[in-house]
C-alpha positions in Angstrom: 0.0 0.0 0.0 1.7 3.2 -1.2 1.1 6.3 0.9 3.4 9.1 -0.3 4.0 10.0 -3.9 5.0 13.6 -3.5 5.1 16.4 -1.0 2.1 18.0 -2.6 0.0 14.8 -2.4 1.1 14.3 1.2 0.1 17.8 2.2 -3.3 17.4 0.4 -4.1 14.0 2.1 -3.0 15.4 5.5 -5.3 18.4 5.1 -8.2 16.2 4.1 -7.6 13.9 7.0 -7.6 16.8 9.5 -10.8 18.2 8.0 -12.5 14.8 8.2 -11.4 14.2 11.8 -12.9 17.6 12.8 -16.1 16.8 10.8 -16.7 13.4 12.5 -15.7 14.7 15.9 -12.5 12.7 16.8 -9.2 14.0 18.1 -6.3 14.3 15.7 -4.1 11.9 17.7 -1.5 9.6 15.9 -3.9 6.6 15.6 -6.8 8.6 14.3 -4.4 10.5 12.0 -3.1 7.1 10.5 -6.7 5.9 10.1 -8.1 8.9 8.4 -4.9 9.6 6.3 -5.2 6.1 5.0 -8.9 6.6 4.3 -8.1 9.7 2.3 -5.6 7.9 0.1 -8.4 5.4 -1.0 -5.8 2.7 -1.3 -7.2 0.4 1.3 -10.6 -0.5 0.0 -11.8 -2.6 3.0 -11.0 0.2 5.4 -12.9 2.8 3.3 -15.9 0.5 3.1 -15.9 -0.1 6.8 -15.7 3.7 7.6 -18.3 4.6 5.0 -20.7 2.0 6.4 -20.3 3.5 9.9 -20.9 7.0 8.6 -24.1 5.9 7.0 -25.5 5.2 10.4 -24.3 8.4 12.1 -22.5 11.5 10.8 -20.2 11.5 13.9 -18.1 8.8 15.4 -17.0 8.2 19.0 -13.4 7.6 20.0 -14.4 4.0 20.8 -15.7 3.5 17.3 -12.6 4.8 15.7 -10.4 2.8 18.1 -12.3 -0.4 17.1 -11.8 0.3 13.4 -8.1 1.1 14.0 -7.6 -2.1 15.9 -9.5 -4.1 13.2 -7.3 -2.9 10.3 -4.0 -1.9 11.9 -3.7 -4.2 14.9 -3.3 -3.6 18.6 -0.7 -3.9 21.3 2.8 -4.3 19.9 1.7 -3.7 16.3 -0.4 -0.7 17.2 2.4 0.8 19.3 4.9 0.3 16.4 2.4 1.9 14.0 1.7 4.8 16.3 5.5 5.4 16.7 5.8 5.4 12.9 2.7 7.7 12.6 4.4 10.2 14.9 7.5 10.2 12.8 5.4 10.7 9.7 3.7 13.7 11.3 7.1 15.1 12.3 8.3 14.7 8.7 5.2 16.2 7.3 5.4 19.1 9.8 9.0 19.7 8.7 8.0 19.8 5.0 5.2 22.3 5.7 7.6 24.4 7.7 10.1 24.4 4.8 7.4 25.3 2.3 6.2 28.1 4.7 9.7 29.4 5.1 10.1 29.4 1.3 7.0 31.4 0.9 8.1 33.9 3.4 11.6 34.2 1.8 10.0 34.7 -1.6 7.7 37.4 -0.3 10.6 39.2 1.3 12.6 38.9 -1.9 9.7 40.5 -3.8 9.5 43.4 -1.3 13.2 44.0 -1.7 13.0 44.1 -5.5 10.0 46.5 -5.4 12.0 48.7 -3.0 15.0 48.7 -5.4 12.8 49.4 -8.3 11.4 52.5 -6.6 14.8 53.7 -5.7 16.1 53.2 -9.3 13.6 55.6 -10.7 14.7 58.3 -8.2 18.4 57.8 -8.5 20.5 59.3 -11.3 24.1 59.0 -10.2 26.3 56.2 -11.4 27.5 55.4 -7.9 24.0 55.2 -6.6 22.9 52.9 -9.4 26.0 50.7 -8.9 25.1 50.4 -5.2 21.5 49.5 -6.0 22.5 46.9 -8.6 25.0 45.4 -6.2 22.2 45.1 -3.6 19.9 43.4 -6.0 22.7 40.9 -6.9 23.4 40.2 -3.2 19.7 39.6 -2.5 19.4 37.3 -5.5 22.4 35.3 -4.4 21.0 35.0 -0.9 17.7 33.8 -2.4 19.4 31.2 -4.5 21.3 29.9 -1.5 18.0 29.7 0.5 16.4 27.8 -2.4 19.3 25.3 -2.5 19.0 24.7 1.3 15.3 24.3 1.0 15.7 21.7 -1.8 18.2 19.8 0.3 15.9 19.7 3.3 12.9 18.6 1.2 15.0 15.8 -0.3 16.0 14.6 3.1 12.4 14.6 4.3 11.2 12.9 1.2 13.8 10.1 1.7 12.7 9.8 5.4 9.1 9.6 4.4 9.9 6.9 1.9 11.5 4.8 4.6 8.6 5.4 6.9 6.2 4.3 4.2 8.0 1.0 3.9 7.9 0.6 7.7 4.1 1.2 7.8 3.6 -1.4 5.0 5.8 -3.9 6.9 3.9 -3.4 10.1 0.6 -3.8 8.3 1.7 -7.0 6.6 2.9 -8.4 9.9 -0.4 -7.5 11.6 -2.2 -9.6 9.0 0.1 -12.7 9.2 0.1 -15.5 11.7 3.6 -15.5 13.2 3.9 -19.2 13.6 2.5 -20.6 10.3 3.2 -17.6 8.0 -0.4 -17.7 6.6 -3.2 -15.2 7.2 -4.2 -14.6 10.8 -7.7 -14.3 12.3 -7.9 -10.6 11.8 -6.9 -11.0 8.2 -9.5 -13.7 7.8 -12.3 -11.6 9.3 -11.4 -8.7 7.0 -11.2 -11.0 3.9 -14.5 -12.7 4.7 -16.3 -9.4 5.0 -14.9 -8.2 1.7 -15.3 -11.5 -0.3 -18.9 -12.2 0.9 -19.9 -8.6 -0.1 -18.4 -9.1 -3.5 -20.1 -12.5 -3.9 -23.4 -10.9 -3.1 -22.9 -8.0 -5.5 -21.7 -10.2 -8.3 -24.1 -13.0 -7.6 -21.3 -15.5 -7.3 -21.1 -18.5 -4.9 -18.7 -18.5 -2.0 -17.8 -21.4 0.3 -16.1 -21.6 3.6 -14.0 -24.5 4.9 -13.4 -24.9 8.6 -10.6 -27.4 9.4 -9.4 -28.8 12.7 -6.3 -31.0 13.3 -7.4 -34.4 14.6 -6.1 -35.4 18.1 -3.8 -32.4 18.2 -3.7 -32.2 22.0 -2.6 -35.9 22.1 0.2 -35.2 19.7 1.3 -32.1 21.7 1.3 -34.1 24.9 3.2 -37.0 23.4 5.9 -35.2 21.5 6.0 -31.6 23.0 5.0 -28.2 21.9 7.9 -27.7 19.4 6.6 -30.7 17.4 3.1 -29.3 17.8 4.3 -26.0 16.2 5.9 -28.1 13.4 2.5 -29.7 12.8 0.8 -26.4 12.7 3.3 -25.1 10.1 2.8 -28.3 8.1 -1.0 -27.9 8.0 -0.7 -24.2 7.0 1.8 -25.0 4.2 -0.4 -27.8 2.9 -3.5 -25.5 2.8 -1.6 -22.9 0.8 -0.3 -25.6 -1.6 -3.9 -26.8 -2.3 -5.5 -23.5 -3.0 -5.1 -20.9 -5.8 -6.2 -17.6 -7.2 -8.4 -15.6 -4.8 -8.6 -18.3 -2.2 -7.4 -17.5 1.2 -6.1 -19.9 3.9 -5.9 -18.6 7.5 -5.2 -19.8 11.0 -8.5 -19.3 12.7 -7.2 -20.1 16.2 -5.3 -22.8 18.0 -5.4 -25.9 15.8 -8.3 -24.7 13.7 -7.9 -23.3 10.2 -10.2 -21.7 7.7 -10.2 -21.4 3.9 -12.3 -18.9 2.0 -13.2 -20.0 -1.5 -14.7 -17.2 -3.7 -16.6 -18.2 -6.8 -16.8 -21.8 -5.7 -19.9 -24.1 -5.5 -20.5 -26.4 -2.5 -19.6 -29.5 -4.4 -16.4 -28.1 -5.7 -15.5 -26.9 -2.3 -16.1 -30.3 -0.8 -13.8 -31.9 -3.5 -11.1 -29.4 -2.7 -11.5 -30.2 1.0 -11.1 -33.9 0.3 -7.9 -33.2 -1.7 -6.6 -31.3 1.3 -7.2 -34.3 3.6 -5.4 -36.6 1.2 -2.5 -34.3 0.7 -1.9 -33.9 4.4 -2.4 -37.6 5.2 0.3 -38.4 2.7 3.0 -36.4 4.5 5.1 -37.7 7.4 5.9 -35.8 10.5 9.6 -36.3 11.2 11.5 -35.3 14.4 14.3 -33.1 13.1 16.7 -33.9 15.9 16.7 -37.6 15.4 15.1 -38.2 12.0 12.5 -40.4 13.6 9.1 -40.7 11.8 6.2 -39.8 14.1 3.4 -40.7 11.8 0.9 -38.6 9.9 -1.3 -35.7 10.7 -5.0 -35.6 9.6 -7.7 -33.0 9.6 -11.4 -33.0 9.6 -13.1 -30.3 7.5 -16.6 -28.8 7.4 -17.9 -27.0 4.3 -20.7 -24.4 4.1 -22.0 -22.2 1.3 -22.6 -18.5 1.9 -26.2 -17.2 1.7 -26.2 -13.6 0.6 -27.4 -11.3 3.4 -26.8 -13.7 6.3 -24.7 -12.7 9.2 -21.1 -13.9 8.7 -21.2 -15.5 12.1 -24.0 -17.8 10.8 -21.8 -18.9 7.9 -19.0 -19.8 10.3 -21.4 -21.6 12.6 -22.7 -23.8 9.8 -19.2 -24.6 8.6 -18.3 -25.5 12.2 -21.4 -27.7 12.5 -20.3 -29.6 9.4 -16.8 -29.8 10.9 -18.3 -31.3 14.1 -20.1 -33.9 12.0 -16.9 -34.8 10.3 -15.3 -35.4 13.7 -18.2 -37.5 14.9 -18.0 -39.6 11.8 -14.5 -40.7 12.6 -12.2 -37.8 11.6 -9.9 -37.4 8.6 -12.8 -36.7 6.3 -15.0 -34.0 4.9 -18.7 -33.1 5.8 -20.7 -30.6 3.7 -23.6 -28.8 5.3 -26.1 -30.1 2.7 -25.4 -33.7 3.5 -25.8 -33.5 7.3 -28.5 -35.7 8.8 -31.1 -34.2 11.1 -29.4 -35.9 14.1 -26.1 -34.4 13.1 -27.6 -31.0 12.9 -29.1 -31.3 16.3 -25.8 -32.5 17.9 -23.9 -29.6 16.3 -26.4 -27.2 17.8 
């Protein structure tokens, strides 16, 4: 996500952000500044849609509302602190640029006043010595203005380089905030954001969308038998296998603990169930090996539930139905797939 293209655009976005914060009634603190500056760039579609939806309900936002949106898209705790620190540096660099531009304007105005004064004196003077003195004064003032312009250009270049570095820092922080540190795939926050966006697109374009919920079979037993380091290795293996099995706009995410989720845009229920079965087969074909000894510890399996999105339904309901199918797959013996359309009445009751 690119933020800064030029000093002029930076200044324009900053002014828009400040105006919007005043309009919706929130303080221009670093977190709000980051949120609204990003909104003004229109380069983070999901964020803009989230804010626009909130503003449709009320013309003003509370600090709690903006804090929730900030946490949703930019993370909290360590990520939020890092982003806030970067945001402060951005503000400092922006302030420096505005100061430099302001100084340049003042210098230019003073230079114009000096030239107008010399021009008036030229019409009144007739001696050669007086004219020579006036021309020398104009030359000295022009040289001073040139030196000032070079200094301004240097300062602007330094600030531009600093902002470019800060831009990269912000993007790195954002990416880290959307990635599960252990498995390297999308995290829960990224999943939630992607599910909102993809279901909205599916409804608008009248395309099907399916959700897979997968859970590692007997993961606690594996952890207890071989230790948490091997448990982490298993989690990474599952994450890597999911990524290998999907393509295009599909998204694999760690939902929490040993549970994973896969969003499948433009996919019918039957095709999603087939993909889920392929994931089960791919994972079951891989061996878990203890790296320190080379000992084979067997295979890891997953159970998967599949549900089809119904346009207009709460997203929590879609997740619940996929979880219900996952529960049925577990009850059937694990290492298999259950689609919501094939659940028996008894299985639906058991899943709740």
